[in-house]
C-alpha positions as a printed Julia matrix, in Angstrom:
116×3 Matrix{Float64}:
   0.66    0.24   -0.49
   1.37    3.58   -0.41
   0.73    6.67    0.85
   0.98    6.3     4.91
  -0.34    8.42    6.98
   1.03    6.83   10.42
   2.33    3.92   11.96
   0.78    2.08   14.58
   1.98    0.21   17.3
   0.39   -2.65   17.62
   1.89   -4.32   20.5
   5.25   -6.9    21.29
   6.13   -9.13   18.61
   5.62  -11.6    21.17
   2.16  -11.34   21.06
   2.16  -13.16   17.99
   2.6   -16.06   18.15
   5.32  -18.31   15.37
   3.8   -19.34   12.09
   0.6   -17.37   13.12
  -1.21  -14.31   12.88
  -3.19  -11.66   14.91
  -5.42   -9.3    13.16
  -5.92   -5.21   13.25
  -9.24   -3.55   12.38
  -8.87   -0.34   10.9
 -11.33    2.12    9.94
 -12.02    0.53    6.38
  -9.96   -3.22    6.39
  -9.16   -5.59    8.57
  -5.64   -6.42    8.63
  -3.63   -9.89    9.07
  -0.3    -9.69   10.58
   1.9   -12.47   10.76
   5.09  -13.85   12.34
   7.31  -16.57   10.47
   8.99  -18.73   12.71
  12.56  -16.86   11.86
  10.53  -13.57   13.73
  10.04  -11.65   10.49
   6.43  -10.01   10.47
   4.51   -9.0     7.32
   0.66   -7.4     7.08
  -1.71   -8.52    4.15
  -5.27   -7.65    3.93
  -7.0   -10.51    5.55
  -9.13  -11.58    2.24
  -8.27  -13.76    0.06
  -8.5   -12.15   -3.37
 -10.77  -15.32   -4.67
 -13.13  -15.88   -2.34
 -12.69  -13.46   -0.12
 -11.33  -16.21    2.54
  -9.57  -15.12    6.32
  -5.93  -14.88    5.71
  -5.15  -14.97    9.54
  -6.64  -18.1    10.01
  -4.94  -19.68    7.1
  -1.49  -21.9     7.53
   1.63  -20.22    7.57
   4.67  -21.62    6.35
   8.28  -20.28    5.64
   7.13  -17.12    4.24
   3.92  -17.66    2.9
   0.27  -18.28    4.01
  -2.09  -20.68    2.53
  -5.87  -19.65    2.44
  -8.31  -22.0     5.13
 -11.12  -21.89    1.85
  -9.35  -23.64   -0.81
  -5.52  -23.98   -0.56
  -4.31  -20.64   -2.37
  -0.61  -20.25   -0.89
   0.24  -16.67   -0.82
   3.69  -15.12   -0.4
   3.78  -12.64    2.9
   6.83  -10.49    1.3
   4.66   -9.51   -1.94
   1.39  -10.98   -1.23
   1.82  -12.31   -4.47
  -0.4   -16.38   -5.35
   2.2   -18.81   -5.95
   1.88  -22.01   -8.42
  -0.43  -21.85  -11.2
  -3.1   -19.46   -8.75
  -3.14  -16.07  -10.28
  -4.47  -13.14   -7.84
  -2.12  -10.92   -5.35
  -3.41  -10.43   -1.72
  -2.94   -6.67   -1.0
   0.51   -6.15    1.34
   0.45   -3.73    4.17
   3.39   -1.95    5.56
   5.03   -3.42    8.52
   8.07   -3.22   10.62
   9.42   -4.21   14.08
  10.62   -1.38   16.47
  12.34   -1.83   19.6
  10.33   -5.27   19.72
   7.06   -3.22   18.95
   5.29   -4.2    15.83
   4.02   -1.76   13.84
   2.13   -1.2    10.58
   1.74    1.72    8.5
  -2.15    3.03    7.64
  -2.91    5.26    4.96
  -5.22    8.39    5.4
  -8.72    6.07    4.85
  -7.54    3.3     6.84
  -6.54    5.51   10.11
  -8.92    6.19   12.88
 -10.62    3.28   14.8
  -8.34    0.43   15.27
  -8.46   -2.65   17.62
  -5.97   -5.24   17.81
  -7.67   -8.71   17.86
């Protein structure tokens, strides 16, 4: 995503299980924040572009997540579908600063926020 308005602290990286995810509800979107086994964090909009499946409920493996609805695999780094599948889950800027996960929100996304 582009045009970041502000960085929002989501919480400590320890609050996201390795090979798991947590969600952040913004004014306009639900964002899935993933933690890999090697402690990298990535964020995608929490919906598969194919069937709108909740990616946060998918299986994280390596730097990929598998959609829980139909097994479509997405790169956590780019959001791009892997293998023969087409599509892209929208990437959201994400970083770790002093052990705290931060997500970059656009002007439209900023507003009411709740980490789930």
